[in-house]
C-alpha positions in Angstrom: 50.1 47.1 52.2 52.6 47.8 49.5 52.7 45.6 46.4 55.8 43.8 45.3 56.3 41.4 42.4 59.5 39.3 41.9 61.0 37.1 39.3 63.8 34.9 40.7 65.8 31.8 39.8 69.2 30.5 38.9 71.8 32.3 36.8 71.4 32.0 33.0 67.7 30.9 33.2 66.6 34.1 31.3 65.3 36.3 34.2 66.5 39.6 32.8 65.0 39.4 29.3 61.7 37.9 30.5 61.4 40.5 33.3 61.8 43.4 31.0 59.0 42.1 28.8 56.8 41.5 31.8 57.6 45.0 33.2 56.2 46.4 29.9 52.9 44.6 30.4 52.5 45.5 34.1 53.6 49.2 34.2 56.6 48.1 36.4 60.0 49.2 37.2 62.8 46.7 37.9 64.7 46.5 41.1 67.9 44.4 40.6 68.4 41.7 43.2 72.0 40.9 42.3 74.8 41.4 44.7 77.4 42.0 42.0 75.4 44.2 39.6 75.5 46.9 42.2 79.2 47.5 41.2 80.1 50.0 38.4 82.3 48.6 35.8 81.2 44.9 36.3 79.0 44.7 33.3 79.8 41.7 31.1 80.6 39.2 33.8 77.4 40.0 35.8 75.2 39.9 32.6 74.0 43.4 33.4 71.4 44.6 30.9 72.7 47.3 28.6 70.7 50.5 28.1 69.5 49.1 24.8 68.4 45.8 26.4 66.6 47.7 29.2 64.4 49.0 26.4 63.1 52.0 28.3 62.3 50.1 31.5 63.6 51.8 34.6 66.2 49.7 36.5 67.1 50.4 40.1 70.1 49.3 42.2 72.4 48.8 39.3 75.8 50.6 39.2 75.3 51.8 42.8 78.9 51.8 44.1 82.5 51.6 42.9 84.2 48.1 42.9 86.2 49.0 46.1 83.2 50.3 48.1 81.6 48.3 50.9 78.0 47.2 50.3 75.9 44.9 52.5 72.6 43.1 52.4 71.3 45.5 55.0 72.1 48.5 52.8 70.4 46.8 49.8 67.3 46.2 52.0 67.2 49.8 53.1 67.5 51.1 49.5 65.1 48.6 48.0 62.4 49.3 50.7 62.6 53.0 49.9 62.2 52.4 46.2 59.2 50.0 46.7 57.5 52.6 48.9 58.0 55.3 46.3 56.8 53.2 43.4 53.7 52.2 45.2 52.9 55.8 45.9 53.2 56.5 42.2 51.0 53.5 41.4 53.8 51.7 39.6 54.7 48.1 40.3 58.1 47.3 41.8 59.4 44.2 40.1 62.3 42.6 42.0 64.5 40.6 39.6 67.6 38.5 40.3 69.2 35.5 41.9 70.8 36.6 45.1 68.8 34.6 47.6 69.8 36.5 50.8 69.0 39.9 49.2 65.5 38.5 48.2 64.8 37.0 51.6 66.0 40.0 53.6 63.7 42.2 51.6 60.5 40.2 51.3 60.7 39.0 54.9 62.0 42.3 56.3 65.0 40.8 58.1 66.3 42.7 61.1 70.1 42.8 61.1 72.0 43.1 64.4 75.3 44.9 63.9 78.3 43.3 65.5 81.7 44.8 65.9 84.3 42.9 63.9 86.8 40.9 65.9 90.1 41.5 64.3 91.9 38.6 66.0 89.4 36.0 64.7 89.5 37.6 61.3 93.3 37.5 61.1 93.3 33.9 62.3 90.9 32.7 59.6 92.6 34.7 56.9 95.8 32.9 57.9 94.1 29.5 57.9 92.8 30.3 54.4 96.3 31.1 53.1 97.5 27.8 54.5 94.6 25.4 53.8 92.6 27.2 51.1 89.3 29.0 50.9 87.4 25.8 50.3 88.4 24.6 53.8 86.8 27.7 55.4 83.7 27.3 53.3 83.3 23.7 54.3 83.6 24.8 57.9 80.9 27.4 57.4 78.7 24.7 55.8 79.1 22.7 59.0 78.1 25.5 61.4 75.6 27.5 59.2 74.5 25.6 56.1 71.6 28.0 55.5 73.9 31.0 55.1 76.6 29.0 53.3 73.9 28.2 50.6 73.4 31.9 49.9 77.0 32.9 49.1 79.7 31.9 46.7 82.4 29.6 47.9 84.8 32.2 46.5 83.4 35.0 48.7 86.2 35.1 51.3 84.9 38.2 53.0 81.4 36.9 53.7 82.7 33.4 54.6 85.1 34.9 57.2 82.5 37.3 58.5 80.0 34.5 59.1 82.5 32.3 60.9 83.5 35.3 63.0 79.9 35.9 64.0 79.5 32.3 65.0 82.7 32.3 67.1 81.7 35.5 68.8 78.1 34.6 69.6 77.9 30.8 69.4 75.0 31.3 67.0 74.9 30.9 63.2 74.9 34.2 61.3 71.6 33.2 59.7 70.0 32.8 63.2 70.8 36.5 64.0 68.6 37.7 61.1 65.1 37.8 62.4 62.2 38.1 59.9 58.6 39.1 59.8 56.0 37.7 57.5 53.4 39.5 55.4 55.6 42.6 54.8 54.2 43.0 51.3 51.3 41.9 49.1 53.6 39.6 47.2 53.7 37.7 43.9 56.8 35.7 43.1 57.6 33.7 40.0 60.5 31.4 40.0 62.1 30.4 36.7 63.8 27.1 36.2 65.0 24.8 33.4 65.8 21.1 33.4 69.4 20.7 34.7 71.0 19.7 31.4 69.4 22.6 29.5 70.4 25.0 32.3 74.0 23.8 32.3 74.1 24.1 28.5 72.9 27.7 28.8 75.5 28.5 31.5 78.3 27.1 29.3 77.2 29.1 26.4 76.8 32.3 28.4 80.4 31.9 29.7 81.7 31.6 26.2 79.6 34.6 25.1 81.0 36.7 27.9 84.6 35.8 27.0 84.0 36.6 23.3 82.1 39.7 24.4 85.1 41.2 26.2 85.2 39.9 29.7 89.0 39.6 29.8 89.3 43.2 28.6 86.8 44.3 31.2 88.8 42.7 34.0 92.0 44.1 32.6 90.6 47.6 32.8 89.5 47.0 36.4 93.0 45.7 37.3 94.6 48.7 35.6 92.5 50.9 37.8 94.0 49.3 40.9 91.2 46.8 41.8 92.5 43.4 43.0 91.3 40.2 44.6 91.2 41.8 48.0 88.1 43.7 46.9 84.9 41.8 47.3 83.8 42.8 43.8 86.7 40.9 42.3 85.6 37.7 44.0 82.6 37.6 41.7 82.2 34.6 39.5 84.2 35.0 36.3 86.1 38.1 37.6 88.2 36.1 40.0 89.1 33.4 37.4 90.0 36.0 34.7 92.1 37.9 37.3 94.0 34.7 38.1 94.5 34.1 34.4 95.9 37.6 33.9 98.2 37.0 36.8 99.4 33.7 35.4 97.9 31.4 38.0 95.5 29.8 35.5 95.8 28.8 31.9 93.1 30.0 29.5 91.5 26.5 29.4 91.7 26.2 33.2 90.1 29.7 33.5 87.2 28.8 31.2 86.6 25.4 32.8 86.6 26.9 36.3 84.2 29.7 35.4 81.8 27.1 33.9 82.1 24.7 36.8 81.7 27.3 39.5 78.7 28.9 37.8 77.0 25.5 37.5 77.6 25.0 41.2 76.3 28.4 42.0 73.1 27.8 40.0 72.5 24.6 42.0 72.9 26.5 45.3 70.5 29.2 44.1 67.8 26.6 43.3 68.3 25.0 46.7 67.8 28.3 48.4 64.7 29.4 46.4 63.1 26.0 46.5 62.7 26.5 50.3 60.2 29.3 49.8 56.7 27.9 49.3 55.4 31.3 48.1 57.2 31.0 44.8 55.2 29.9 41.8 57.6 27.9 39.5 57.5 28.2 35.7 59.7 26.4 33.2 60.2 28.6 30.2 61.6 25.5 28.3 58.0 24.1 28.3 56.8 27.0 26.1 57.3 27.1 22.4 55.4 30.4 22.2 57.2 33.1 24.2 54.1 35.4 24.1 52.1 32.8 26.0 54.9 32.4 28.5 54.9 36.2 29.1 51.1 36.3 29.3 51.1 33.5 31.9 53.7 35.1 34.1 52.0 38.5 33.9 48.6 37.1 34.5 49.8 35.2 37.6 51.4 38.3 39.1 48.3 40.4 38.3 46.0 37.8 39.9 48.0 37.5 43.1 48.2 41.3 43.5 44.5 41.9 42.9 43.3 39.1 45.1 41.7 40.2 48.4 
């Protein structure tokens, strides 16, 4: 059975930096588990590790497609499985790192996805409803029919919201129920990182401010100048949508900043709700460690212990 380690948790908890240091200790390569880092050109707003920050650690499934390309959880699963197989054959450890719950679950439990032809009439109907009543109305409806799937996606992700509603109205079943899973796909070791809520929210607010001073508005401007717009799924990403609306004059600068912070905090809460359901995850609070070396040793030792256990 192939080995797979993972470090998961909410946004801004410190997964990227910690995972890079753990990867050095464990002869690992990192597989990104982030549904927005797969897009080229979305760097600052997705907190993508720069080549310098990667520090020589190989990263997979970053910068995979252009911002106007289609990308699905099924495609992620297929590519990640291939990488995991290859790394195990080379006796290197695949280390899955990120906070996209559905990507994580689809991979570790080997979901089987049943393709369904899109139903244009239903899709047009809901896109019209969203124009009239707002995207939040559609998201609330999705929560009522499929709370499990709703918890895995952003309330700004119109494409996935409409798709899930479409599937429900075509099949009378929640989208999440059409994804079967199998247990014990991998010899698995998963660490979940968390912080106390107030500390996490402070980090989120600080990260948003750092992204803005670090050039997020310029990054979105360049993407807009290349012809990308809010009809592309990539531009629905947290931060990008709000900056786009600011550039178009729909939000003031203060409204943009406040909305990015608020929606990121909400997203972090949904991420924690999703991952907390998985009893296989070993939770660690980095805030409880004054010595980072000890934190890294504890994470590395836990992973090694799980993967060497018979």
